[in-house]
C-alpha positions in Angstrom: 107.6 111.0 105.0 109.9 110.5 102.1 111.2 107.0 101.5 114.7 106.8 100.0 113.8 104.5 97.1 110.5 106.3 96.3 108.5 103.4 97.4 105.4 103.5 99.5 105.2 101.3 102.5 101.8 100.1 103.7 101.4 98.2 106.9 98.2 96.6 108.0 98.0 96.1 111.8 95.9 93.0 112.6 95.1 90.8 115.6 94.8 87.0 115.6 91.3 86.0 114.8 90.2 89.4 113.4 88.1 88.7 110.3 88.0 92.4 109.3 91.8 92.4 109.3 92.0 89.6 106.8 89.5 91.5 104.6 91.5 94.7 104.9 94.6 92.9 103.8 92.8 91.4 100.8 91.4 94.8 99.9 94.9 96.4 99.9 96.3 93.5 97.9 93.6 93.9 95.3 94.3 97.7 94.9 98.1 97.1 94.8 97.5 94.8 91.8 96.2 97.7 89.8 98.6 99.4 87.3 100.8 102.1 88.8 101.2 100.5 92.2 104.3 98.5 91.5 106.4 100.6 93.9 104.2 99.9 97.0 105.3 97.4 99.6 102.8 95.7 101.8 103.4 94.2 105.3 101.0 92.6 107.7 101.8 93.4 111.3 100.6 91.3 114.2 99.6 93.8 116.8 100.3 91.2 119.6 103.9 90.7 118.4 104.6 94.4 117.8 102.5 96.1 120.4 104.9 98.9 121.3 105.2 99.8 117.6 101.5 99.9 117.2 101.0 102.0 120.3 103.6 104.5 119.1 101.7 104.9 115.9 98.4 105.5 117.8 96.7 102.3 116.8 94.0 101.4 119.3 92.0 98.9 117.3 92.4 96.6 114.3 92.6 96.8 111.4 94.8 99.8 111.3 96.4 100.9 108.0 99.6 102.8 108.1 101.1 104.4 105.0 104.8 105.5 105.2 104.8 105.5 109.0 101.5 107.5 109.4 98.3 106.0 110.7 95.8 106.8 107.8 92.9 104.4 108.5 91.6 103.2 111.9 89.0 101.0 110.2 88.7 99.3 106.9 88.3 101.9 104.1 86.3 101.3 100.9 88.3 100.7 97.7 87.9 104.2 96.4 89.2 105.9 99.6 92.1 103.5 99.8 93.0 104.1 96.2 92.9 107.8 96.7 95.1 107.7 99.7 97.8 105.7 97.8 97.6 108.0 94.8 98.0 111.1 97.0 101.2 109.7 98.6 102.5 108.7 95.1 101.9 112.3 94.0 103.8 113.6 97.0 106.8 111.4 96.2 106.9 112.6 92.6 107.0 116.2 93.8 110.1 115.7 96.0 
C-alpha cells in the first residue's frame, strides 16, 4: 500500500492490561529512534475501542503489528525482524 506522503504507518493493536503489548510498543519506539526512520508514524490502537477495525485486519490476539494497513506480526517480533520489515517497506516506497 502506497501512502501519499511516503510515510510508513505502524499501528500496534493492544488490549488493556496486556504487558506484551506495552513491550511491543517500546520495541517499535526504540527502532523508530534509529536513523532513517523519521518518516514512520506510530499509533497505539486499543483493540477494545476499535474492535471492528482489528477484526477487519485479521487481528485475533494482541499485540498485533500492522504496517501500512497490513497485519505483519501477530506476536511481538525481535528487533532485527522488526527493523527488516520496516526497511523493506521503505524500499518499496522508494521504488514507486
